[in-house]
C-alpha positions in Angstrom: 17.4 103.1 86.6 18.6 103.0 90.2 18.4 99.2 90.1 19.9 98.5 86.6 21.0 94.9 87.4 17.7 94.0 89.0 15.7 95.5 86.1 17.9 93.7 83.6 17.4 90.4 85.3 13.7 90.9 85.5 13.2 92.0 81.9 15.6 89.2 80.7 13.8 86.5 82.7 10.3 87.6 81.7 11.1 88.1 78.0 12.8 84.6 77.7 10.0 83.0 79.6 7.3 84.7 77.5 9.1 83.9 74.2 9.6 80.2 75.1 6.0 79.9 76.2 4.6 81.3 73.0 7.0 79.3 70.8 5.7 76.1 72.5 2.1 77.3 72.0 3.1 77.9 68.3 4.3 74.3 68.1 1.2 72.9 69.9 -1.1 74.9 67.6 0.6 73.3 64.6 0.3 69.8 66.0 -3.4 70.2 66.9 -4.2 71.8 63.5 -3.7 68.6 61.5 -6.4 67.9 59.0 -8.4 71.0 60.1 -8.3 72.4 56.6 -10.8 70.0 55.1 -14.2 71.7 54.6 -16.0 68.5 55.8 -13.4 67.7 58.5 -16.1 66.7 61.0 -17.6 64.1 58.7 -14.4 62.3 57.5 -13.4 59.1 59.3 -10.8 56.4 58.6 -12.0 52.8 58.9 -9.0 50.9 60.4 -8.5 47.3 61.3 -7.9 45.4 64.5 -7.6 41.7 65.4 -9.0 40.7 68.7 -8.4 37.3 70.3 -10.0 36.4 73.7 -10.9 40.1 74.2 -7.3 41.3 73.7 -6.1 43.3 70.7 -3.4 41.3 69.0 -2.8 43.4 65.9 -3.8 46.7 64.4 -3.5 48.4 61.0 -4.3 51.7 59.5 -5.2 49.6 56.4 -8.3 47.5 55.9 -9.8 44.9 53.6 -10.5 46.3 50.2 -13.9 44.7 50.2 -15.0 46.6 53.3 -16.1 49.5 51.1 -19.0 47.9 49.3 -20.1 46.3 52.6 -20.2 49.8 54.2 -21.9 51.4 51.2 -24.6 48.7 50.8 -25.6 48.2 54.4 -25.3 51.4 56.4 -27.3 54.5 55.5 -25.2 56.5 58.0 -22.3 56.3 55.6 -22.5 58.8 52.8 -19.4 58.0 50.7 -16.5 55.6 51.0 -13.2 55.6 49.2 -10.1 53.4 49.3 -6.6 53.8 48.0 -3.3 52.1 47.9 0.0 54.1 47.9 2.8 53.2 45.6 5.9 51.9 47.5 7.5 54.7 49.5 10.5 56.7 48.2 10.2 55.6 44.5 8.6 58.6 43.0 7.0 58.8 39.6 8.7 59.2 36.3 6.9 61.7 34.0 7.5 62.2 30.3 6.0 65.3 28.6 7.0 67.3 25.6 10.3 65.4 25.2 11.2 66.1 28.8 11.5 63.7 31.6 10.9 64.5 35.3 11.3 62.3 38.4 8.8 63.5 40.9 9.5 62.2 44.5 5.9 63.0 45.6 3.5 60.3 46.8 1.4 58.4 44.3 -2.0 57.0 45.3 -4.1 54.6 43.3 -7.7 55.3 44.4 -11.2 54.4 43.5 -13.5 57.0 41.8 -14.9 58.3 45.1 -11.6 59.7 46.4 -12.6 63.4 45.8 -16.1 62.7 47.0 -14.7 62.1 50.5 -11.9 64.7 50.1 -13.6 67.4 48.0 -11.6 70.4 49.4 -8.4 68.9 47.9 -9.7 69.4 44.3 -9.1 72.8 42.7 -9.7 71.9 39.1 -12.0 69.1 37.8 -15.3 67.7 38.8 -15.2 65.6 42.0 -18.0 63.3 40.6 -16.1 62.3 37.5 -12.4 63.3 37.8 -11.4 59.7 38.5 -13.9 57.7 36.5 -11.7 56.8 33.5 -9.0 54.1 34.1 -6.4 56.5 32.6 -7.4 59.4 34.9 -4.7 61.2 36.8 -5.0 64.1 39.2 -1.8 66.0 39.9 -0.9 68.6 42.5 -0.5 72.3 41.7 3.3 72.0 42.3 3.6 69.2 39.7 1.4 71.1 37.3 3.6 74.2 37.6 6.8 72.2 37.2 5.7 70.1 34.2 3.3 72.4 32.3 4.3 75.9 33.4 1.5 78.3 32.5 -0.2 75.7 30.2 -3.5 74.2 31.0 -2.7 70.6 32.2 -6.2 69.2 31.8 -6.4 66.6 29.0 -2.6 66.4 28.6 -0.9 63.0 28.5 1.6 62.8 31.3 2.8 59.2 30.5 1.8 56.4 28.2 -1.0 55.3 30.6 -2.2 58.5 32.2 -4.0 61.7 31.2 -4.4 64.7 33.5 -8.1 65.1 34.4 -7.8 67.3 37.4 -5.5 69.4 39.7 -5.5 69.3 43.4 -4.1 71.7 45.9 -0.6 71.2 47.4 -1.6 69.4 50.5 -0.3 71.4 53.5 2.2 70.1 55.9 -0.4 69.7 58.7 -2.0 66.8 57.0 -1.6 63.1 57.9 -2.2 62.2 54.2 0.0 63.6 51.4 -0.1 63.0 47.7 1.1 64.6 44.5 -0.6 62.1 42.2 -3.9 60.3 42.4 -4.7 57.8 39.7 -7.8 55.6 39.0 -7.4 52.2 40.5 -8.6 48.9 38.8 -12.3 48.9 38.2 -12.9 45.5 39.8 -11.3 46.4 43.2 -14.6 46.2 45.0 -15.4 42.8 43.6 -12.3 40.8 44.3 -13.6 38.2 46.8 -10.0 37.0 47.4 -9.2 40.4 48.9 -10.9 39.2 52.1 -8.2 36.5 52.3 -5.3 38.7 51.6 -5.7 40.8 54.7 -5.8 44.6 55.2 -4.0 46.1 52.3 -6.0 49.2 51.4 -6.6 52.5 53.2 -10.4 53.1 53.7 -12.1 56.4 54.4 -15.7 57.4 54.7 -17.9 60.4 55.2 -20.5 59.8 57.9 -23.8 61.6 58.6 -23.4 64.3 61.3 -24.8 63.2 64.6 -24.1 59.5 64.1 -23.2 57.5 67.1 -19.9 56.2 65.9 -19.2 53.5 68.6 -22.7 52.1 67.9 -22.0 52.1 64.2 -18.8 50.1 64.8 -20.8 47.4 66.6 -23.4 47.3 63.8 -20.6 46.9 61.1 -18.9 44.1 63.1 -22.3 42.3 63.4 -22.9 42.4 59.7 -19.3 41.4 59.0 -19.7 38.3 61.2 -22.8 37.2 59.3 -21.3 37.7 55.8 -17.8 36.4 56.6 -17.9 34.2 59.7 -14.4 32.8 58.8 -12.9 36.3 59.7 -13.0 35.4 63.4 -11.7 38.2 65.6 -11.6 40.8 62.9 -13.0 44.2 64.1 -13.1 47.7 62.9 -11.9 51.0 64.4 -13.6 54.2 63.1 -11.3 57.1 63.6 -12.1 60.8 63.1 -9.6 62.3 60.7 -8.8 65.1 63.1 -7.6 62.7 65.7 -5.3 60.6 63.5 -2.1 62.6 63.7 -1.8 62.8 67.5 -3.9 59.8 68.7 -3.4 57.0 66.2 -0.3 54.8 66.4 -1.3 51.8 64.3 0.8 49.6 62.1 1.0 50.8 58.5 0.3 54.5 59.2 0.6 56.6 56.1 3.2 58.8 57.7 4.9 59.0 61.1 2.3 60.6 63.3 2.8 62.9 66.2 2.4 62.0 69.9 -0.3 63.7 71.9 1.4 62.9 75.2 4.7 64.5 74.0 2.8 67.6 72.9 1.2 67.9 76.3 4.6 67.4 77.9 6.0 70.3 75.9 2.9 72.4 76.8 3.6 71.6 80.4 7.2 72.7 80.0 6.0 75.9 78.5 3.8 76.5 81.5 6.6 75.7 83.9 8.9 78.1 82.1 6.4 80.9 82.3 5.6 80.2 85.9 9.3 80.1 86.8 9.7 83.5 85.0 6.9 84.9 87.2 8.3 83.3 90.3 11.6 84.9 89.5 10.0 88.3 89.1 8.1 87.9 92.4 11.3 86.9 94.3 13.5 89.5 92.8 11.0 92.3 93.1 10.3 91.4 96.7 14.1 91.5 97.3 14.2 94.9 95.7 11.3 96.2 97.6 12.9 95.3 100.9 15.3 98.2 100.2 12.4 100.5 99.7 10.6 99.7 103.0 11.7 103.0 104.7 10.8 104.9 101.5 7.3 103.4 101.6 7.1 104.1 105.4 8.0 107.8 105.0 5.6 108.2 102.0 2.7 106.7 104.1 3.4 108.9 107.1 3.6 112.1 105.1 0.2 111.4 103.5 0.5 109.0 100.5 -2.4 106.6 100.4 -2.2 102.9 99.5 -4.1 103.6 96.3 -1.4 106.1 95.1 1.4 103.8 96.0 -0.4 100.9 94.3 -0.7 102.9 91.1 3.0 103.8 91.2 4.1 100.2 91.6 1.7 98.9 89.1 2.9 101.4 86.5 6.5 100.2 87.2 5.4 96.6 86.7 3.4 97.5 83.6 6.5 99.3 82.1 8.7 96.2 82.9 6.1 93.9 81.2 5.9 96.1 78.1 9.7 96.0 77.9 9.7 92.2 78.4 6.9 91.7 75.8 8.9 93.8 73.3 12.1 91.8 73.8 10.0 88.5 73.8 8.6 89.5 70.4 12.1 90.2 69.1 13.3 86.8 70.4 10.4 85.1 68.7 11.1 86.8 65.4 14.8 85.9 65.6 14.1 82.2 66.5 11.1 81.5 64.3 13.0 81.1 61.0 15.1 78.4 62.7 12.2 76.9 64.7 11.3 74.3 62.0 14.9 72.9 62.1 14.6 72.6 65.9 11.2 70.9 65.9 11.2 69.0 62.6 8.0 70.7 61.6 7.7 73.3 58.8 6.8 76.3 61.1 8.2 79.5 59.7 5.5 81.9 60.7 2.8 82.4 63.3 0.3 79.6 63.2 -3.3 80.6 64.2 -5.0 77.4 62.9 -6.4 76.5 66.3 -7.8 79.7 67.9 -8.8 78.0 71.1 -5.2 77.2 72.0 -4.1 80.8 71.5 -7.1 82.2 73.4 -6.4 79.9 76.3 -2.7 80.8 76.2 -3.4 84.6 76.3 -6.0 84.2 79.1 -3.5 82.2 81.2 -0.7 84.8 80.4 -2.9 87.7 81.4 -4.1 86.1 84.7 -0.6 84.9 85.6 0.9 88.3 84.9 -1.7 90.0 87.0 -1.0 87.7 90.0 2.8 88.1 89.6 2.4 91.9 89.6 0.0 92.1 92.5 1.9 89.9 95.0 5.0 92.2 95.5 2.6 95.1 95.7 0.6 93.3 98.4 3.8 92.5 100.2 4.7 96.2 100.5 1.3 97.6 101.2 0.4 95.2 104.0 3.3 96.5 106.3 2.9 98.9 109.2 4.7 102.2 108.3 5.8 102.9 111.9 7.3 99.4 112.2 9.0 99.9 108.8 10.7 103.1 109.9 11.7 101.6 113.3 12.9 98.1 112.2 13.7 98.6 108.5 14.5 95.4 106.7 14.8 93.3 109.9 11.1 93.5 110.5 10.4 91.7 107.2 13.1 89.1 107.0 10.9 86.3 108.3 7.9 84.5 106.9 9.6 83.4 103.6 7.6 80.1 103.4 5.8 81.1 100.2 9.0 82.1 98.4 10.7 78.9 99.5 7.8 76.9 98.3 8.0 78.5 94.9 11.8 77.9 94.7 11.1 74.2 95.8 8.8 73.9 92.7 11.7 75.3 90.6 14.1 72.8 92.0 11.8 69.8 91.4 11.0 70.9 87.9 14.6 71.4 87.0 15.6 68.0 88.4 12.9 66.3 86.4 13.7 68.1 83.2 17.4 67.5 83.4 16.9 63.8 84.3 14.5 63.1 81.5 16.7 64.9 79.0 19.6 62.5 79.9 17.2 59.6 79.4 16.2 60.8 75.9 19.8 61.5 74.9 21.0 58.1 76.0 18.1 56.2 74.4 18.6 57.9 71.0 22.3 57.2 71.2 21.7 53.6 72.3 19.4 53.0 69.3 21.9 54.5 66.9 24.9 52.5 68.1 23.4 49.2 69.3 24.0 46.0 67.4 21.3 45.9 64.7 22.5 42.5 63.5 23.0 44.0 60.1 26.1 45.5 58.4 25.3 48.9 56.7 28.9 50.3 56.6 30.4 51.1 53.3 27.1 50.5 51.4 25.8 53.0 48.8 22.2 52.5 47.8 20.7 53.7 44.5 17.0 54.2 44.1 15.5 52.7 40.9 12.7 55.2 39.8 11.0 52.8 37.4 10.7 49.7 39.5 7.0 50.0 39.8 6.4 52.9 37.3 4.7 52.6 34.0 7.8 54.0 32.1 10.5 51.5 31.7 8.6 48.8 33.5 9.5 46.2 30.9 13.1 47.0 30.6 15.1 43.8 30.2 16.6 42.4 33.3 20.0 41.9 31.4 20.5 45.7 31.3 20.8 45.7 35.1 23.1 42.7 34.9 25.3 44.5 32.5 25.5 47.5 34.9 26.4 45.0 37.7 29.2 43.5 35.6 30.6 46.9 34.7 30.6 48.0 38.4 32.3 44.8 39.5 35.2 45.5 37.2 36.2 48.2 39.6 38.2 46.7 42.5 36.6 49.3 44.8 33.3 47.6 44.5 32.9 44.3 46.3 29.3 43.3 45.7 25.9 44.5 44.3 22.4 43.5 45.3 19.0 44.4 43.8 16.0 44.2 46.2 12.4 45.4 46.7 13.4 47.2 50.0 16.6 48.1 51.9 17.2 48.4 55.6 15.6 51.5 56.9 12.6 51.3 54.5 9.3 49.7 55.0 8.9 46.2 53.5 6.0 47.1 51.3 4.4 43.7 50.7 2.2 42.3 53.5 0.5 38.9 53.7 -2.3 37.9 56.1 -3.6 34.3 56.1 -1.8 33.6 52.8 1.0 31.6 54.4 0.1 28.2 55.9 1.8 25.0 57.1 -1.3 23.1 56.0 -4.1 24.1 53.7 -6.5 23.1 56.5 -5.0 25.6 59.0 -7.6 28.1 60.4 -7.5 31.9 59.7 -4.4 33.4 61.1 -4.1 37.2 61.7 -0.3 37.3 61.7 1.1 39.9 59.3 4.0 38.6 57.2 6.2 40.9 55.3 7.5 39.9 51.9 11.0 40.9 50.9 12.2 40.2 47.3 16.0 39.6 47.4 18.7 38.4 45.1 21.6 36.0 45.7 23.8 38.7 47.2 21.4 40.4 49.7 22.3 38.1 52.7 26.1 38.3 52.4 26.1 42.0 51.4 24.3 43.1 54.6 26.1 40.5 56.7 22.9 38.7 57.8 23.4 35.5 59.7 21.7 32.2 58.9 20.4 30.2 61.9 19.9 27.2 59.7 20.0 26.1 56.1 21.4 28.1 53.2 21.1 31.2 51.1 19.6 31.3 47.6 22.1 29.9 45.1 22.2 30.7 41.3 23.8 27.3 40.6 20.9 25.3 42.2 18.0 24.5 39.9 15.9 24.1 43.0 16.0 27.9 43.3 16.0 29.0 39.6 14.3 26.4 37.3 10.7 26.8 38.4 11.2 30.6 38.5 12.4 30.5 34.9 9.4 28.5 33.7 6.8 30.6 35.5 8.5 33.8 34.1 8.2 32.4 30.6 4.6 31.2 31.1 5.8 27.6 30.8 3.9 24.8 32.5 5.9 23.6 35.5 6.2 19.9 36.3 3.6 18.2 38.4 3.8 18.6 42.2 6.5 21.3 41.8 7.6 23.6 44.6 9.5 26.8 44.9 12.0 27.9 47.6 11.9 30.7 50.1 13.6 31.7 53.3 12.1 32.9 56.6 13.4 34.9 59.5 13.1 33.6 63.1 10.0 35.5 63.8 8.2 34.0 60.8 9.3 30.5 61.9 7.8 31.1 65.4 4.6 32.6 63.9 4.2 29.4 61.8 4.4 27.3 65.0 7.8 25.7 64.5 9.7 25.1 67.7 13.1 25.8 66.2 14.9 26.8 63.0 16.1 23.2 62.5 12.5 21.9 62.7 11.4 24.4 60.0 14.2 23.7 57.6 13.3 21.8 54.4 9.6 21.8 55.4 6.9 22.4 52.7 4.5 25.3 53.4 1.9 27.0 51.3 1.9 30.6 50.0 -0.3 32.7 47.7 2.1 34.9 45.8 1.9 35.1 42.0 -0.9 32.7 41.5 -4.6 33.0 42.6 -4.3 30.0 44.9 -1.8 28.4 47.3 1.4 27.0 45.9 4.0 24.8 47.5 7.2 26.4 48.9 10.2 24.7 50.5 12.0 26.5 53.4 15.7 26.4 52.5 17.1 28.9 55.0 16.3 30.6 58.3 17.7 34.1 58.8 18.5 35.5 62.2 16.1 38.3 63.3 17.4 41.7 62.5 15.8 45.2 62.5 15.0 45.9 58.9 12.5 48.8 59.3 13.5 50.4 62.5 14.9 49.6 65.9 11.9 51.3 67.6 9.6 48.7 66.0 9.2 45.0 66.8 10.8 42.7 64.3 8.2 41.6 61.8 7.9 38.0 60.5 9.6 38.2 57.1 9.4 36.0 54.0 12.4 36.2 51.7 11.7 35.2 48.2 14.0 35.1 45.2 13.8 38.2 43.0 14.5 36.3 39.8 13.7 38.5 36.9 10.6 39.7 38.8 11.2 43.4 38.2 11.3 44.1 42.0 14.7 45.9 41.9 13.5 49.0 43.7 16.9 49.6 45.2 20.5 48.7 44.3 22.9 48.2 47.1 26.6 48.6 46.3 29.1 47.3 48.9 32.5 49.0 48.7 35.8 47.2 49.5 37.7 48.0 52.6 39.9 51.1 52.4 38.0 52.4 49.3 37.7 56.2 48.8 33.8 56.4 48.8 33.7 59.6 46.7 35.9 58.1 44.0 33.8 55.0 44.0 30.6 57.1 43.9 31.9 59.0 40.8 32.5 55.7 39.0 29.1 54.3 39.9 27.4 57.5 38.7 29.3 57.5 35.4 28.4 53.8 34.8 24.7 54.5 35.7 24.4 57.3 33.2 26.0 55.2 30.5 23.4 52.5 30.8 20.4 54.6 31.9 20.9 58.1 30.6 17.3 59.1 31.0 17.1 57.9 34.6 18.1 60.2 37.5 20.9 59.0 39.7 19.4 59.1 43.2 21.8 57.6 45.8 22.5 57.7 49.5 24.9 56.2 52.0 23.1 53.5 54.0 24.5 54.3 57.4 23.2 57.9 57.1 19.9 56.8 55.6 19.3 54.2 58.3 19.8 56.8 61.0 16.9 58.8 59.6 14.5 56.5 61.5 15.6 58.3 64.7 14.7 61.7 63.2 11.6 62.2 65.3 13.5 61.3 68.5 16.3 63.6 67.6 13.9 66.5 67.0 12.1 65.7 70.3 15.5 65.6 72.0 16.5 69.0 70.6 13.2 70.8 71.3 12.9 69.2 74.8 16.5 69.9 75.6 16.3 73.5 74.4 13.3 74.4 76.4 14.5 72.4 79.4 17.7 74.4 79.5 15.6 77.6 79.3 13.7 76.4 82.3 16.9 75.6 84.2 18.4 79.0 83.3 15.3 80.8 84.6 15.4 78.6 87.7 19.0 79.9 88.3 17.7 83.4 88.0 15.1 82.4 90.7 17.9 81.2 93.0 19.6 84.5 92.4 16.4 86.3 93.5 16.0 84.3 96.7 19.7 84.6 97.5 19.4 88.4 97.1 16.4 88.4 99.3 18.0 86.3 102.0 21.3 88.2 102.0 19.6 91.7 102.0 17.1 90.8 104.8 19.8 89.3 107.1 22.5 92.0 106.7 22.2 93.2 110.4 22.3 89.5 111.6 25.4 88.9 109.5 27.1 92.0 110.9 26.3 91.0 114.5 27.7 87.4 113.9 30.9 88.9 112.4 31.3 91.1 115.4 30.9 88.0 117.6 33.6 86.2 115.6 32.0 84.3 112.8 34.2 83.7 109.8 33.3 84.1 106.2 33.2 80.3 105.7 30.8 80.1 108.7 28.5 82.7 107.2 28.5 81.2 103.8 27.6 77.8 105.3 24.8 79.5 107.3 23.3 81.3 104.4 23.6 78.3 101.9 22.4 75.5 104.1 18.7 76.2 103.4 19.3 75.9 99.7 21.1 72.6 100.1 18.4 71.2 102.3 15.8 72.3 99.7 17.7 70.6 96.9 18.0 67.4 98.9 14.3 67.6 99.8 13.3 68.2 96.2 15.2 65.0 95.2 12.7 63.0 97.2 9.9 64.2 94.9 11.9 64.5 91.7 13.3 60.9 91.8 9.9 59.1 91.5 8.8 61.7 88.9 11.9 61.1 86.7 11.3 57.3 86.9 7.6 57.6 86.1 8.0 59.9 83.1 11.1 58.1 81.7 9.7 54.6 82.2 6.5 55.5 80.4 8.4 57.1 77.5 10.8 54.1 77.2 7.9 51.6 77.2 7.3 52.5 73.5 10.6 51.1 72.4 11.3 47.3 72.1 15.0 48.0 72.5 15.7 50.5 75.3 18.2 51.5 78.0 17.8 50.6 81.6 17.3 53.3 84.2 20.2 53.6 86.6 21.5 55.7 89.5 23.2 57.9 86.8 19.8 59.3 85.7 18.9 60.3 89.2 22.3 61.5 90.6 23.5 63.4 87.6 20.6 66.0 87.7 21.3 66.4 91.4 25.0 67.1 90.8 24.3 69.5 88.0 21.6 71.5 89.9 23.7 71.5 93.1 26.6 73.0 91.1 24.4 75.6 89.4 22.7 76.7 92.6 26.0 76.8 94.5 27.6 79.0 91.9 24.6 81.2 91.6 24.1 81.8 95.3 27.6 81.7 96.6 28.5 85.1 94.9 25.7 86.9 96.6 26.3 85.1 99.9 30.0 86.0 100.0 29.2 89.5 99.0 26.9 89.8 102.0 29.4 88.1 104.3 32.2 90.5 103.2 30.3 93.7 103.9 31.5 96.3 106.4 29.7 95.6 109.7 29.7 99.4 110.6 27.5 100.2 107.6 24.7 98.1 109.1 25.2 98.7 112.9 26.1 102.4 113.0 22.5 103.4 113.7 21.9 100.9 116.6 
């Protein structure tokens, strides 16, 4: 109570440090807990794909060939079960009709083989894992869907659509899973026997359970050896067998089921948590040492009149224990207040304490206990090592030297603060750069509507003219400039992938390039402002584009030696070996699309590369094919005229939609907002990193306050003598602050290379990125210098303005 300010600073620093540390441990525990809920988690592996040329990995995919499953089952006794599945296109949902009610469920829909629940048995809560997916009409739904559609009724055996009957119920898959689904249906019976699937490339997710104790790297080599013998034409194709527990944090392949976490970033945050806790302890040590200097004569008197070191140690340890109990109480209160908002900060659904990975928490508590003990013992050791006679004779002056350990600790604080501030600026500028950079695509004033029945079994055969009627109705409004129906829109994944199914010549060797297929209409290119490097857009008035499509759609026999038309982006042109867009224009190439074999296609246009899926991904080779009555209208894009009130236009669009499709939900979004969602993970990382970095810097400022108090208190007699001899306040402020300035400048020598190393490694993951400049190194220096100056100058001036008589009257 005698040192209320010191006690408050100590409790505040310790409680904030402890709370921040355990919140980060909470986040790390959640990230490391992914897929731990499976009963057979140690036996489940994903069989991924990689393409190797001349010993270098050229391409990877979380998907694999569909026919890999029978090969694994028939040739390797180490593999117990295999399963494969293909998800329905993202963001479409599933339209359910039951008891004259219609529901649009946005959950993920998987088409799987009959072994799905043999590999994932812990997901199934109702139904027999051996038979729940044996029937072609089988459908397993999640508990959430069952409650919403059936209420308290038993869903088993109920028809949920014209082609599906509920045969099982699975648990609501928790958030800490890399695989989510609300619907699992039986896939085609002949999946395992389509030989052409080896030609089509990796398009199915493959998982297997493997016997415990199996040497997995050796198994990979055995599988590749068998694959070479059976399919020698698949030169360079290799497999990657990944434990399911490692997928979320360690796997970053193409075609991941969901956006995975980043193990390095989790470790970075853990490191920040440790830094925060260490800084809090350093602050305590420095401030308590500064406080104890004022108690040197007290300790000297106690020692002379008979107090032993043990009794004094017990007294000071009880004080420290009491402070820690207070700090722990306040830290617990802070955690309880922050935890409900923690999921918004981190982008993860953490709303309560996560104890999924006990080893992390045990390690955290052991570290906390050891660090707390060291932090409590050091000030005690400082006091008890002194000579009581010297303490009574010299007081504070006898203990003002030998501050090397404290300065070293503050130096660590300076370096840590500079690195954290510098890296935070890099993250902020990179996110803003990606958001505002030229994407070579115009998404302003575009409203997109999701079509829930594009690939569903309800409404699949609706006539194309109904959508044309809607288009005509919308275009009657002068606020609406243009409409386009496509299989994907910017910001979504292009869901159709082709490997070795696009060739310049039928004699071309196997090519591992992954081409994306985008079905577009006549308006897609102008609506999104895409530029043509050569050639033309699809044209409804040209029979070259439409006549063959009409005949094929009506099952009419096309003329001999016919061809269809397509467009390519620049990346696809380069992948095909053309030297320029002009060279590729009007060339005949071969593609397997609707038929079982290669057909002729003429390249009529070359589209300038643009970032369709995400700026943080490389531009994929894209094939643009005409969506002519092909039922690929997964999205409708509506371009508004300049100066239009978007809310009025939206109301008109919704009214028209409900008039033509009263049973379909109106699901819309503005394209600029939707496209920015791709930066969600970066924004969450920026928020969580920035929040904890600021906590670390705040605690570092408390540390500066502690060392400033120590320096000022220990040099009060020196300051008084200098004032008597004529030193001004400015001279004294300079004298007492120069050590801090030197320390900051010295810490820059170490912090600069660390900022560059951390930032450059983080930026290397982005194809479009900022360049590091002097700004990222000088700004942290200016900020830290300002904070340190403001923090220390107050105490320094207070010491410089003291009455000299108070400190020299006993001399």
